[in-house]
N, C-alpha and C positions, 0 to 999 in steps of 0.2 A: 880696704877690710882695718877693721879697729883691733886694732891687736888688745883685746881686754883681757885684763888676769884675776886672777883670784888665789887665794889663800888657804887649802883643806884645814890648816891648823890652827886659824883663827875665829876667833869668835863669832860663831852663826849670827849671819842677818840677812835683811832680804825684803822683799815686799809682798803684801797682801792681794791677790789676784781678782778674789771672789770671797763670800764665806755666805752663811747657813744654818736654819737650825733644822738638822736631822732630827726626825720623830725617833727613830730608835737610838742615836749617837747624840743628840743634845748638841751644842755649837761647833761648828765647823770649819774651817778655812782654808782654801787652798793656798800654798804660799810657794814663792819661787826662793830658794836660798842664793844669793848673790856673790857671798862670802862666809868661808868656815866651812862648819859640820855641823848642821843640825842633827841631834839623835834624843833617842829614847831618853825621857828624864829629866829633859834641859827645863828650867825654869827660863819664861820670855816675855818681853817687853812689848803687846803691839799697839801702838796708839794710846789709848786710856785703857787697853782691857789686859788682862793681868793672862795670865796659862803654863801650864805644865805638860808637855808632850808627852800625851797617856800613850796615843799609837799613832804611826803614819802609814798613809796608802801611797803607792806611787801612781802612774799615769794609766797602768793597767789594771787598778786596785788591791792589788799585792802588797800586804805587809812589810813595811820594812825597818830597819832599827838605826838606820841613820841617812842622812841627805846630804851629797857635799854643792859644789858652785855649778850653779847653772842647771837645779834640778827642782822638778816642782811636782811638790807632794801637798796631799791631802792631810791635816793635822786634826790630833781629837786631844779634848782636856782643858778649852778654852773657858775662862769664868764668865764668857759676853760674846757679842758679834763685832768683830771690826769692820773698819768701812773700806772697803776696794781702795787700793794703793797705801794704807799705812804702812807706816817701816816697823818691822819687828827685827829686834834682838836679841840675843839671849843675856841674861844677865841671873844674879845671886834671889833668892827669894825675896827676903827682906827690901831688899834695893825695889823690886821690881812692886810690891805691893806698895810701897810708899810713895812712889812715883804717879801709879793708879790712881789713887787716892787724892792726890794733888791735881794730877790732869782732870779729873772729874770732878773736883769741886771748880776749878776756873771756868769748866763748859758751862756747869751750872750758872754760876757767876755771870758770865759774858749771856746765855741767852736768859738770864730775868731781865738781865741790865737791859735790853732790848725791848723789853715787855714790859707792860704795869695797864693794871684792867680789875675788874671785877669779872667773877665769875661770869658765863653767858652761857644759856642752851639752845640748842636749832630751834625750839619750839619761842623762843624771847627775839631773835635776830629780827625778824620781819617788822614785830614792832620798834625797836630799837630804830631800826633804819628807818621808818617812817617818823622817827622823832628828830634823824638827826644825828642819832647819838652813837652810831657805830662807823666809824670809818676802817677797822681792819680787823678780820677774824684770825687768830691765830689755830693751826690745827699742831695735832701730832700724831702722828700715823705708825702702828705695828703691824706687823705683818707676818706672815709663816715663812715668806722667799723673801729673798734680795729683789728679784725680780720684780714683784709685788711690790715692794718700796719703792723702786725708781719709777715704774709706772703711776703710782698715785702719786710722785712726788712733783712731775712732771705735767700732770691731767689735771691737779684741782689747781694750780697758782692761776692757771689759763681760764678761771670760772670766773675770773675776779672781774668785778663793774663798776662803774663809775661811782658807783654807792660804795663798795665795800672791796676792800683788797683781802682776799685770802692768801693768807700765810702761813707756811710748813717752820715750827718751830724747832719740830724733832720728828725722825725718821728711821725706825729702825727695825730688825730683825728678832724675833721675839715676842715674848708673853707681855701683857701689858704688867708693869712692876708697882711697886709703890715709890718709884724716883717720878716717873713719869705723870702718875695722880700730883704728885706735889708739885710738879713745874705745873703741871696744866690748872691746879689751883692756884699758885702764885700770878699766871699769867693770863687765864682768864680763857683757856685754852677747849675745845671740844677734842676727844681723844677720837680717832677711827681704827679701829680694831680690826683689819683684813685677816680671817680664816684661822681666829688666835683668840683666845677668852684671858681675863685675867687672872693674876694670881689672887688666892682667896683675901688676903692681908689688904691687896691693894683693891678689892671688887669692895671691902668694909671701908677702908677708907676715903673710896671714890663717892660712897653714900653718906658719909660724915659729913665731908666738903662739898657734897652737891657738885659733882665734876660730874659732864655729861659725856658719856662712852657709848659711841654708836658701833656695833658689830655688824658686820656686814662678810659676805660669800663670793659675792660676781661685782666685780670692777666698776659697770655702767651703774649700779646703782648708788652707788657712793656721788657719782656727780649727780645724779637724779636727785638726790637727798637734801642736798647740798643747792641747789638751784631752786629745788622748793621750797626751803626755810629762807631762801631771800627774796620768792615772791610770794611766802606767806600760806603757801597749800600745801602743808604737811598732811598727810593723811593718818588716819588714826593706826595706830601701831597696838602691839601685843606686850604689855608689860611681863616684864617676869621677876620672881622672887624666887634667889634660891635658897633652899629650905635646909640642903646638908650636902657633905662633902663624905665619900668614903674614899680610903684608899685600898689597891689590891694589891693581897700579900703571897698569893699563890693563885694559880688556875685550875682547874678540873675539868678533865675531858672526860662527859658522860654518854654511853652511846644511847640514843632516843632524845637527847636534851640538848648534849651541844655541851658549852664551854661555861664552867659554872664558876665564877669569881669568888674568891675567898675574900673578904673584905673585913675591913676595921672603920668603925664610923667616927671619922674625927671631929666632928663636929655638926650641930642641926638632927637633922632624922631623913633614914632613905624609906619611901614609902612604896609599899607593891604598888603596881598599875600609875604611877606617877611618869611624867616626862623625863629622862635623864641624858647627860651629855658621858661619853667617855671621851677624858681628857689625856691627851700625852705630851709631854714635853710644852706645855700652855697653847696646842692646837686640839681643835676640837676633830677626832678623827673617824665619831660616828655622834648621830641624833635618834632617841628612841623611847622605846618604853620600859620599864621595869617589869616584867611579865610575872619575875619569880623573886620571893623573898625567905630564907630559911633561917633559923635560929637548931640548932643540932639539923635535926631531922623533921623539925614540923614545920610548916607553913603560917608566917607570920603578916602582919597586916603593914606593921614597921619596925625598924631599930634606930634606937637611938644614940649618943653619944656615947662610946666607949668600950660600946658591945661588936664584935665579930658576929658577922652572918655570910650566909652564902645567895650571891645574886646571879639572874639572867637577863639579859637586856637581849630586845625582841630584836630577831634577823640579826643576831651578832655573834661570832664567835672568834672574832684576831683581837680579843683582851689580853693584856699582856700585863705581869708583875711590874708593877710600878705606876702605871695608870690611874687615875683617879676618877670615881662616879661622882657627878655632880647632877642632884636631884633636884627640880625646878620647877614652879609652877605656872604657867601663862593664861593673861586674863588681855582681854581685848578692850582699852579704851582708850579716848580720847586724846590725842595727842599731849595737849596742855597739863592732863593729868600725870602723863608717864614722864613728865618732866620736872614736875613739881617738889 
């Protein structure tokens, strides 16, 4: 037996066992404390992620205030998603933020140094393959859970052929962010968004930079789409146009009606009978129709930026404060039009 020892009085350090985005609690990491004692309120550095321990839960799901050596705990309060195997240690806030910024800049520089080239969409892939112009298709993967990230990261490179190599530039948990779009723009990558949506600013940036973001909810459809792209057989797709976002600030339970969301329209327009997504912590929890839209007690056809309203989503009563209602239109078009 190895006589392993640890000092409970030392500065806490340990290893990340797994991480994910919880739709109710945000980024969550399960860590194993290997030395020292981790306490609520501690600032810590975890790979290239900064955090402050907002809450901790033991293996039985009970809240705890501190965790000593050899104790696994679930930690809330991270500002991002660390990788499994990352080392964490407690430090002061200023030093942790400085180190995170430095490490993230180094990661971006290293990734960009490995890649170069023009932006590429899946629609253009077959044409460039036929011309012999493409040797490599870089991909960026964003998913709702770490398990999906790992499956896609292993599965997609295996689709590589003699003509093109599929290369994963970046893979992580959470919504598509501006940094993901900037990396895709600089490296000519296609973003695979699995069960997540881009943040509003990221979506606007992707449109300006002509970055191709592919949304999927079924893993085998991701591989099918990439195979078809390499063969030039992509089917017609639905082109979506986001017309507005509203932030849910209150929820009212009304007998006979169900849940009514008290919303503030942050941009664009909400339209009655339009398609709408309920987005929570970057992930889509429901897609349906905006069946009711009211200003005060009057039914209205639309509500514009800067106004409050009450809204109901068809067959969905689990809307929560902090959710975002994303109103959109969808038109079936030829694939070449969708990516133009």
